TIBAMAR-542560 format. One record per residue: residue in three letters; x, y, z of N, C-alpha, C in turn. Coordinates in Angstrom, 1 decimal. Each point is the difference from the previous one (the first is absolute). Layout:
PT     r     n.c1     n.c2     n.c3    ca.c1    ca.c2    ca.c3     c.c1     c.c2     c.c3
PT   ala        X        Y        Z        X        Y        Z        X        Y        Z
...
//
This chain:
PT     r     n.c1     n.c2     n.c3    ca.c1    ca.c2    ca.c3     c.c1     c.c2     c.c3
PT   met    140.8     79.9    103.3     -0.4     -1.0      1.1      1.0      0.2      1.1
PT   ser     -0.5      0.4      1.2      0.9      0.3      1.1      0.5     -1.3      0.7
PT   arg      1.1      0.1      0.6      0.6     -1.2      0.7     -0.3      0.3      1.5
PT   lys     -1.2      0.0      0.4     -0.4      0.3      1.4     -1.1     -0.9      0.5
PT   cys      0.2     -0.4      1.2     -1.0     -0.9      0.6     -1.3      0.7      0.3
PT   glu     -1.2     -0.5     -0.4     -1.2      0.7      0.1     -0.6     -0.1      1.4
PT   ile      0.6     -0.8      0.9     -0.4     -0.1      1.4      0.8      0.9      0.9
PT   cys      1.3     -0.2      0.0      0.8      0.8      1.0      0.7      1.2     -0.7
PT   gly      0.1      0.0     -1.3      0.6      1.2     -0.7      1.5     -0.2     -0.1
PT   lys      0.6     -1.1      0.2      1.4     -0.2     -0.1      0.4      0.1     -1.5
PT   gly      1.0      0.8     -0.2      0.5      0.2     -1.4      1.5     -0.1     -0.1
PT   pro      0.6      0.4     -1.1      1.5     -0.1     -0.2      0.7      0.8      1.0
PT   ser      1.2     -0.4      0.4      0.8      0.8      0.9      1.4      0.2     -0.7
PT   phe      0.6      1.1      0.2      1.2      0.4     -0.7      1.1      0.1      0.9
PT   gly      1.3     -0.1     -0.5      1.1      0.1      0.9      1.3     -0.2     -0.8
PT   asn      1.0     -0.4      0.7      1.3     -0.2     -0.6      0.4     -1.5      0.2
PT   ser      0.6     -0.6     -1.0      0.7     -1.3      0.1      1.4      0.4      0.3
PT   val      0.6     -0.5      1.1      1.3      0.3      0.4      0.9     -1.2     -0.1
PT   ser      1.0      0.1     -0.8      0.9     -1.1     -0.3      1.0     -0.1      1.1
PT   his      0.9     -1.0      0.0      1.0     -0.2      1.0      1.0      1.1     -0.1
PT   ser      0.2      0.6     -1.1      1.0      1.1     -0.1     -0.7      1.4      0.3
PT   asn     -1.3     -0.1      0.5     -0.7      1.1      0.4     -0.5      1.0     -1.1
PT   arg     -0.1     -0.6     -1.2     -0.6      0.8     -1.1     -1.5     -0.1      0.1
PT   lys     -0.7      1.1     -0.3     -1.4      0.1      0.1     -0.7      0.1     -1.4
PT   thr     -0.9     -0.9     -0.2     -0.8      0.1     -1.3     -1.5      0.0      0.4
PT   arg     -0.8      0.9     -0.6     -1.4      0.1      0.3     -0.7     -1.3     -0.4
PT   thr     -1.0     -0.5      0.8     -0.7     -1.2     -0.3     -1.4      0.2      0.5
PT   lys     -0.9     -0.9     -0.4     -1.4      0.0      0.4     -0.4     -1.4      0.4
PT   trp     -0.7     -0.1      1.1     -0.5     -1.3      0.5     -1.5      0.0     -0.1
PT   leu     -0.5     -1.0     -0.7     -1.4     -0.1     -0.2     -0.7     -1.0      0.9
PT   pro     -1.2      0.3      0.4     -0.7     -0.9      0.9     -0.4     -1.3     -0.7
PT   asn     -0.2     -1.1      0.7     -0.4     -1.2     -0.5     -1.6      0.0     -0.2
PT   leu     -0.4      0.3     -1.2     -1.5      0.2     -0.3     -0.5     -1.2     -0.7
PT   val     -1.3     -0.4      0.3     -0.7     -1.0     -0.8     -1.3      0.5     -0.4
PT   asn     -0.5     -0.5     -1.1     -1.4      0.3     -0.5     -0.9     -1.1      0.4
PT   ile     -1.0      0.2      0.8     -0.9     -1.1      0.5     -1.4      0.5      0.0
PT   lys     -0.9     -0.9      0.0     -1.4      0.3      0.3     -0.2     -0.1      1.5
PT   ala     -0.6      1.1      0.6     -0.2      0.0      1.4     -1.4      0.5      0.4
PT   arg     -0.5     -0.4      1.1     -1.3      0.5      0.4      0.2      1.2      1.0
PT   ile     -0.4      1.1     -0.5      0.2      1.3      0.7     -1.4      0.6      0.2
PT   gln     -0.4      0.1      1.3     -1.3      0.5      0.4     -1.2     -0.7     -0.7
PT   gly      0.1     -1.3     -0.2     -1.0     -0.8     -0.6      0.1     -0.1     -1.5
PT   ala      0.8      0.8     -0.6      0.1     -0.1     -1.5      1.3     -0.7     -0.4
PT   val     -0.1     -0.7     -1.1      1.2     -0.7     -0.5      0.7      1.0     -1.0
PT   leu      1.2      0.3      0.2      0.7      1.0     -0.8      1.4     -0.6     -0.3
PT   lys      0.5      0.4     -1.2      1.4     -0.3     -0.3      0.9      1.1      0.5
PT   val      0.9     -0.3      0.9      0.8      1.0      0.7      1.5     -0.4     -0.2
PT   lys      0.8      1.0      0.2      1.5     -0.2      0.0      0.4      0.4      1.4
PT   leu      0.6     -1.1      0.7      0.4      0.3      1.4      1.3     -0.7      0.3
PT   cys      0.7      0.4      1.0      1.2     -0.6      0.4     -0.2     -1.3      0.7
PT   thr      1.0     -0.9     -0.1     -0.2     -1.3      0.6     -0.1      0.1      1.6
PT   lys      0.5      1.0      0.6     -0.1      0.2      1.4     -1.4      0.2      0.4
PT   cys     -0.8      0.8     -0.7     -1.4      0.2      0.3     -0.8     -1.3     -0.2
PT   leu      0.4     -0.8     -1.1     -0.7     -1.2     -0.3      0.3     -1.0      1.1
PT   lys      1.2     -0.1      0.5      0.4     -1.0      1.0     -0.6      0.4      1.4
PT   ser     -0.1      1.3      0.3     -0.5      0.4      1.3     -1.5     -0.1      0.1
PT   gly     -0.7     -0.3     -1.1     -1.4     -0.2      0.0     -0.8      1.3      0.0
PT   lys      0.5      1.0     -0.6     -0.7      1.3     -0.1     -1.1     -0.1     -1.0
PT   val      0.1     -0.9     -1.0     -1.0     -0.3     -1.0     -0.3     -1.5      0.0
PT   glu     -1.2     -0.3     -0.5     -0.4     -1.4     -0.2      0.1     -0.3     -1.5
PT   lys      0.9     -1.0     -0.3      0.2     -0.4     -1.3     -1.1     -0.9     -0.5
PT   val     -0.5      0.3     -1.3     -1.1     -0.8     -0.6      0.6     -0.9     -1.0
PT   ile     -0.5     -1.2      0.0      0.5     -1.1     -0.9     -0.9     -0.1     -1.2
//
């Protein structure tokens, strides 16, 4: 199961955590994903999308 938004394609990003003493350790930041039912092109589908897409109104949430 991929950790990727099905609308915008946002996925994990990688980099370094840098401490105060300037030590670097590899880390991974994950997007804030939610599983919801959404209306996409007239059909109701279960999708995994980031909260930014949900908040901006790119999909219509079905209750």
